[in-house]
N, C-alpha and C positions, 0 to 999 in steps of 0.2 A: 388267633388271627380273625376268626369269625366275629369276635366282639369288636375288633378294630374296624372291620368292614361295616358292621351294623351302626357303629358310632358315626361313621362318615355318611351313611344313608340318612340317619336322623338329622345330621347337620344340613344335608341338602334340602330336606323338607322345610326347614325354617330359614333358608338362605334367601336374601333379597338383593338383587343386583339392579342398580338404577342407571349406571353410566358405563360408557365404553372403557373407562379406566378400571372400574370394578370388574367388568367382564374380562378384561385382559389379565388382571390379577388372578381371577378364578381359573382362567385357562392355564396360566403358568403354574398354579398350585396343584391342579388336578391332572392336566393333560399334557404337560411338557415332558421332555425326556427325563428330566429330574423330578417330575411331579409325583404325587401320591400313587396314581395308578401304576406307573412304571415301577415304583418302589414295592408295591404289593406283589406285582408279578415276579419281582426278583426274590421276594421272601417265599413265594409259592413253592420254590424248589425245595425248601427245607420242611414243608408240611408233610406229616406222616402219610403214608400211602392210603390208609383207611379213611383219612379225612379229606383227601384231595378232591373227591367228587363234590362234596358239599361246599367246601371252600371255593372251588372253581366256579360253581354255580353262583354263589354269592358275589364273587368278583365280577362276573359278567353282568349281573344285575346292576352293580355299582357303576361299571364302565358305561353301560347303556344309559343309565340315569344321568350321568354327568354329561354325556354327549347330547341327550335330549334337552337338558336344561340350557346348555350352551347355545344350541341352535335356536331354541325358543326365545331366549333373551336377545340374541343377536338380531332376529327378525323383528322383534318388538322395537328395538332401538332404531333400526333402519327405517321402519314405518313412521315412527314419531319424528324423525328428521325430515321425512318427506312431507310432513304436514305444514302447510304455509300459514296456518291460522295465527302463528306467533310473529309473522313477519310484518314489517312496516310497509304497507301498501302505498303510503304517501311519498315514499322515497323516490327520487328521480330515476327514470329509466336510463338516463344517459350515464356512460361509464365515468368513474372518477378519473380525472386526468393524471397521468403519471409524471413524475419529475424527470428532469433531464440531467445528463452528466455536465459538470462544470467545465468550461473551456480550458481552464488552467489544468485540470486533471487530465483532460484529453491530451493536451500538448506535453505535459510532463511525462505521461506514460509513453507517448510516441518517441520522445527523446530517449527515454530509458531503453525502449525496444531497439533503437538504432545502435546504441552503444553496447547493448547485450549481444548483438550480432558480431561485434568486434571483440567479444570476450570479456567485457567489463561486467563486474558484479556490483550490486547495489549495497552501499554502506550507509548506515543511519547513525545519528548521534543526538545528544540532548540539545534543546534550544537554550537552556540556561547554562552558561559555560563559565570557566575561569579565564583569567587574563592570559595565562601561559598558552593555552590551546588556541585562543583567538588571535592573540597579538605576538607575544614574546617568541614563541616557537617559530613563528612565520616571519621573523626578521623585521618586525615593526620597531622602529626607534622609540625610546621612552617619550619623546616629545612629538610623536607622529599625530597629526590632526585627528585621525580616526579614534584615538583614545580620549578625545575631548568630550565633554558632556554634551556638546552641540550635535555630535554624531552618534553617540552610543548610549543606550539605556542601561545604566548600572543598577543592579539589584541591591548590592551591598558592597561595602568597602572593606570589611574584615570578616571573612575572607572576601577578596575582590571578585564578585560574581556579576555577570552581565548577560543581557540577551544577545545571542551571537549576531554579529554583523555580516557574516558570510558562512557558508558551509565548509570553508577551508578547515575549520576546527575539526570536522569529521576526518579529514585527511590526516591531520597530525595524530589523532587518536589511533588511526589504522597504522600509520608509520611507526608509532611507538609500541604497537602490540603485535605486529606481523613482520616477517622478514620478506624481502623482495624475492621473486617478482610480485609487484602489487599492481593491480589493474581494477580500479573502482570508479563508480560514479556516485555522487552524493547529492541526492535531491532533498529539499527541505525548505522550511520557512525561515526567513531572517528578518532582522529588525534594525532600523536606523531612525534616529531622531530627526525627521525631516517634516517640513510642512506638507500637509496633504493637498494635492492639486490634481489636475487632469494628467500630469506627467510624472508625479511622484507620490509615494505613500510611505507611512511609517513602518509598514511591513510589506514584504513581497516574497517571491519564491525564486530559488536558484537551483540549478543543477551544475555541479562541478565534476570534473573528471581528473583522474590521476593515474599516471602509468610510470612505474619505476622498475628498471631492470638494467642489465648490463648492455652497454652500447646503444642506448636510446638516443636518437638524434632529433634535431629540429625538422629534418625531412620526415620523420615518423609523425611528428605533430602536424605538419602541413597536410600530409596525406589523410590523416584522421579527420582533420577539419574539412577537407574537400569532400570526403565520403559523407560526413554528417550533413553538410549543406545541401548536397545533391539528393540525399535521401529525405531530408526534411522538407525541401521545397520542390525542386524538379531537377532533371538530369542536365539541364542547360545552365544551371546556376554556376556563376564564377565567384572566386574568392580573391581577396587581396589582404595582405598583412602589412600593417603600418607599425613602425617602432613606437613603443610606449614604455611606461615604467610601472612596475608593481614590486613591493618590497620582497615578495617571496619567489619571484622568477627573474632569471637573468640568462639570456636576453628575454625581453618581454615584447608583446605585440598586441594590437587590437585588430580584430578581423572584421572586414566588411564583406558583404555579399552583393552581387549585382541585384538591383531592385527587382523584386518579384512582381511588382505591379506594372512597371513600364518596360521590363526586360533589359534595363540598363540604358534606355534611350534618354531618360531624364523626365521627371514629373515633379509635382508639388510635394509628394510624399517623400522622395529622396532629395528634395531641394535642388532638383535638376542636375544632380551630380551623377546619377546612375548607380550610386552605391549606398548601402545602408549598413551601419555598424550593428553587430549582434553579440559579440563576446570579446573577452580578454583572455590571453594565453601566454605561455612562455615555458622555458626550461626551468625546472625547479632549481632554485638557488642552492649551491653546495652548503651554505650555512644552515638552511632549513633541513637538509638531509642529516647533517651532523647533529643538529639540535634534537633530532628524533632518533638518534642512535644508528644511522645508516652510513656506511662508509662511502663518502662522496668520491673517493678515488676509484672505487670499483663500480659504483652504480650511478646512473644518471636517470633523468625522467622529465616528463612534461606534465603541465597542469593547464586546465582551461576551465572557465566558468561563464555561465550565461544566465540572464534573467528570464524566467519562464514567461512573465508578462510581456517582455520584449518580443520573444518569439511568437507569442499568441497574437500580439498586435500585428505583426507582419503576416501571419497566416490567415487571420480572420478580420484584419483591418479594424481593430477596436481602438478608437481614438482617445478614450478616457479611462485611465486606470481605475478610477473609483467604481466603475461599473462591475468590476470583478468581485467586489466585496459588499455590494449593496443588496444582494439577493433579490433583485428585481426579476420576477418571473417572466416578464415580457422580454427582457434581455436574454435570460437563460433558455427560453423556448426556442430561440433561433438556432440552438446547437443540438436539438433533439435528433437530427438525422446524421450528426457527425459521429465518426468512429474513432 
């Protein structure tokens, strides 16, 4: 054992440590609980009694040498870091400006937080989807205009793959893989073949919600929508539902809120009606439930979907959708104090 200790002492004499990483490796090898020093003390128990005095003295020398070397190198590295001779003294003294969170991210996360308080969990899915999850399972007819090349970006025809046009495809994936009750929100980016303008873009962001259980009614949907509107805007926000049509819901409706700019009195933003449309919704069509393997006689549910850009426009009064994707720092800087 004395030979092993002497070999380690010889190694210490020729050891060169230049970086913090090398110093940490040295500490782990020699000074940690599973290091060489601890290992030697464990072996010391089996040393014959007549040798314990000499071996013990040699071990203490090794232990002290390791500690001294560690502290010496540590001080040397810290002193070299404090030396400013290698710094660029021509660098500006002003702090480098930090980036800001994107308004779409702020609004999307706020929407998710509101629905999380109602017990909804987040579900995500692929942006490149097949026709069944995007259209067929959701009750779209074979000749529905949304399937046309003017509205959908098709990636391939065999198999038929496309960029999803809505996040409803995430809902069908969840419905085919989970049993009710289901309560999810589906945030994500979607794509449609549209001309880019101040009011439209070829990609945008949606958040959809789905709730399926026994005895779910339209009253549950309305109360959920009212809670969301008052949490997202303010407690005085009113809602109204207008009959509409969507292939995957029956009955279907579009929801308006009282204009948050004029308080419902009428202004140019709401076209002097006092109301602004923000989302579509309805009770899940029984055909959709059956397509996804859910018994429509036992379960019912509601679904709703909104454009994040639309909600952001209302909340921050952004008039041009193109600003969201141009990465103009002057535009983004306006949101640095937003939460």
